[in-house]
N, C-alpha and C positions, 0 to 999 in steps of 0.2 A: 241121699243128697237132699231130697225134697224135705225131709224131716229136719235136716240141720238148717235149711233155709227158714222154714217156719219157726224153729226155735230162735233163730237170730232176729227174725222179725218180731217175735213176741218180746225178746229181750229189749229191742229197740223201742217197742211200744211202751213198756214199763219205764224205761229211761225217760222217754218223752213225757209220760205222766208226772215224773218227778219235777219236770220243768213247767208243769201246768198245761201241757198240750195233750188233749184227749184224742186218742186215735182208736178208731173201731177195730177190734181184733180181726185178723185174717186167719181163718181156720183151715183153708185148703189152698193147694196150689192153683186150682181153678179160680178161686177168688182173686189171688194175686195176679194171675194172668189177665183176668177180666179187668182189673184196675189199670194195668198197663195198656190193655187195648183201648181203653176209653179215651176220651178227648180232654180230660182234666186231670190235675194232680191227685194224688192220694190224700186221704183225710189228714189234716194237720200239716200238709207240705208248706203252705205259705207261713203258718205260724212258726214252724221249725226253721224256715229260711230267715225269718226276722230274728230268731235267736241265734243264728249262725250254727245250726245243728242239723243240716241237711243230711249228714251221715246216718241219721236215725229214720230216714225215709225208706219206704218200699222201693222208690226209684234208685236210690243209692245202693241199697243192698242188692238189687237185681243186676247192677252193673259190676259187681265184684266178680273177678275172674272165676273164682271157685263155684259161682252159681250160674255163670253164663249158659251152661248147657240146658238149664231149666226153661229157658225163654227163647222165643223166636227172634229172628233178626228185627222184626217190626217192633216187638215189645221192648227189646233192648234199645233200639233207636229212640222210641218214644221216651223212655226212662232218661236216656242220655240228653235228649233235646231239652226236657223239662229241667234237668239239672244245670245244663249249660245256660239256659235262659235265666235261671235263678242265681248265676255266678258261682256255682259250686266248684268248678275246675279252673 
């Protein structure tokens, strides 16, 4: 499941690049979890929000039901709160 998440995140990163938004690659689940543990959005979050493409963010992918078991409740809540504040849902 971790590999599928990282593949989905890489696909989203490549799609974001087509929109002119550069996002640093996330190579490991530890990196993804660390981003969600932090106090700020992932790279490109605000630019993707401006373009109406928050579905391409680490935060959005981490809240998908299929990937929920990969993250702690705190990480999932951080992601959800960031998305809610940006008007995603």
